[in-house]
N, C-alpha and C positions, 0 to 999 in steps of 0.2 A: 480667598485670594482675591485681591483688588489688582486689575490690570489699567496702569495709568499710561495712556497712547497718544502721544502729540504727534507733529507732522512736519515735515518742510518740503521746499521744493527747490533747494539750493539757492535760496534768498535771504535766510535770517542772519542780520547784522551780529547778534548777539546769542549766547547759549547759556543765559542766566536761569533760565527755568528749569535747565537740570540740575542748578545748585540748589535751587529750592524744594525741590522734589528729594533731592538727597538730604536735604536736612528736617525731613519729616520727623516728628517723635513717635509715630506709629513704627512698631517692630517690622523692620527690614524682609522678615520673612513672610510677611502678610501682604506683603504688596510687589509687583515687579513695574520698572519702567520701562518703557519701547519709544525710542526715537525712530520714526518712520520718516524715511526720506523717499519723497517719489522717484527720482533719480538714482543713478549709481554711485556718484561721487560723495566721499563723506568728507566733510573740514575737519583738519588735524586737529583743531582745537577743540571741536564736539567729541571724537573719538577719544582723546585724552581724558575727558570729563565722563564720560561713560565707562571709561574702562577702570575708573577709580570709584564708581557706584559699585556696591556687594550684589545689586538687583537689577542691573541697568543694562541694556543690550538696543543695538542698533537694526532697525529692519530696513533693506533696501527693496523698494517695488521693483526697479529696474524700468520704468517707464521712460518713453522718448515723446517728443515734440510737445504738446502744450501740457501741462502738469493739471492734476484733478485730485483733489481733496477726496472726494468719494471712492475713488478706485482705490488708492495708496489705503487708506483709513480700515477701509472694509477688508481688504488683503491681510492687514498688521493684526486687526483684531481678529480675524480667523487662524493667525499663527500664536496668539495670546493664551493665556492660561485662566484668568480670573473669570469668576461669576457674576464680580461687579465691574463694570466698563466704567474709566474714567478719562474724559478727553479734552483735554486743556487746550487753548491754542498755544502756539509755541515758542510766544515771547513772553507769557504772564508770570506776576509772582503770587506766593501764595504764602499764606500763614505757617509757621510750622506743624499746628494742629488741623491743617486742612483736609488731611487725609481720614484724621480720627473721626472730626465732623461728619466726613461723606459716609464712612462705614457706620457710625450711631444712627445716623437718619434713615439709612438704607435696612438696616435691622430692625428698625421699629416699622417701617413702611415699605417692604419687599417691592411693590408693584411702583414704587415712586419713580417719576423724572425729575429729575432735579437738575437746574440752573443757577449759575452764579454770576451776580452782577459784576460787570467789568468797570472800573474805574480809572481814567486816562490822565497820562500827564500831558498837560496841552503844549508845552513848548521843550525843546531843548536844553539840557543842562550842559553847556560848555566845558564847565570845570570836573564833573562827575567822571570818576573813574573807575567806578563799581556802582553797578545797580543796590541801591539801598532800600530794604523795607521800609525803615522808620522814615526815612525821607518822603518815600512814595505815601505813605498813610496819612501825610501832613498836606500833600501839594495835590493829589488828583483829584479828579472832577467826575461825578456820574454824568456822561455825555448822551449816551443811550441805554435806558432800562431794560430794553431787550434786546441786547445783544446776545443772539444766540449762540455766536462760535466764539465765547469767552470762555465757558469752560461746561460741559454737558456729564451727569452721571445718570447710568442707568443699568439694570442686570443685562446680562449677555440674552438672557431669553426674550426680553422685551426688544433688545436690538433685534435680534434675529427675526421676531414675530413681524416687523415692519419693512423685513429686508435689508436692511442697513442704510446706508447713506445711498442717495442718485448718482447713478454711475454713469448716464447718458451724458454725450460731450457737451450740451448746453449747457451744463454744468460744471465745466472744465475752467481752471484760473478762477480769479477772485470772482465771488458772485454770492449768490444767497442760498448754500447749500444747507447752513444752518437752519435757516427759517422754512426750509422746505421740510429738511428732516422733522422740525417741530410741528407743522401742520398736520403730520401724518401721525407722529406720536398722538397728537391729541384727538385727532379721527379715530384713532383706536381704543381712545378711550381709556387711557392711561392718566391718573392725576400727577398733574404736573406743579410743579412749586419754585418759584424764586426763592432762594434762600433768605431769611429776614434780617440775617446779623452778620454773615461771612462775606468778607469782600475778596476781589481778585483786583490785580493791579496790573497795569500797561503802561511801562514806560514808552515815551515817545519815540518814533524812528518815522523817516521817511515813506511815505505811502508805496505799496507794491502792485495797485491795479492801476490798468491802464484807464486812460480816459477819452477814446476816441470815439467817434458816433458809432462806429459798429459795435463795440463794447457795449453801448447803453441800450443798442437793439436787440443786445444777446439778452441784457437785464431785463427789459421791458418783455421778453419773450419768458424769461423766467419766473416774472412776478404773475404772467397771465397764468402760465400753469400751475403756479402754486395757489393762486385765486381758485383756479378748476378745481384743483384737487380739494380744497376747502370746500367749495360748494358741493361738489359730488360726493365729499364724504369718504374718500378713498384713502387708504394707509399704505399701502403697498409699492416698494421702490421695484422699478423695473424698466430697463430699455427701452423694450418691443412697445410696451405699454405709452411709455412716455413719447417715444417717434410716433405712433400713432394718433397720439391726440395733439402733438406739434404740426403734422401734416395736415390733419383736418383743418386745426386755425389758420394755416396758411393758405389753405385752398378755399377756405370759406370766403364766398364774394363780401363786400361791405353790405351792411345791412342796418336797420334802425336799432337792431337789437344790441349791436356793439356799443351804442352809443347810452343804451339804458342804465340809471343809477342801479349800485348793487342791490337795492331793495327790489327795484322792477325785475331784475335777473332771479332773485330768490323766489319771488312769486311766480314766476315762469318755470322755474325748476319743479315747484309744488304742483302746478298745474299740471305739469307733464309726467307726473309720476302715473303709474298703471293704479286705475280702479279695482278695488276688489268686485 
């Protein structure tokens, strides 16, 4: 069984992703589709689309305050049934053989962590009434070849081994959740591949992330934590360990070490390792 789990926090402008997963040429008995909503209110258009699916359902996390991708997805995945987990962004478009290809790749390489590159529409289409796959194929461009949030597929066993997404409040709202999980999957030693031929597409929409100075400070701290985990080769998510690292970083007085290059930091790390 494959579990496809996408997510929202009451900000999606369109629910076309549901249509494209409902149009897969894989037997519907082989997969389920779950729309995970961080809050509790469900859009009527979305509700109708899910009701029309033979294998679709809505999961409400029931969160309050700042939305959190990791908390919502972890909870939804715990409620899902599949041994293979597919986590697409909630506004992408896929080919009708997308899930067949995912299934084939993981049957051949069960320990594979598979990402798909997202091709973006660069400007709004003022006359479009419906999202068209054929149109997106012709107009989309690859703007970020390592967009970790486009679509991730992996086994439930691997997802659980790294403790899923990070749930610390530092990673609430828009941020580097996808990159943070990628670093831990890499550190855990799993083979990671970007699919060489299959693309996913992203219709244009207005940005949803804040751009104020406080938000940038949070992103900078996220990046610091990700780099720290990359350097220390840690792979387990966990709010307690995350909070401890953050507080140590915040309380650390400025020093020349903070200005060292990445290579110098790595050398210091090696020198600090215990000697046999």
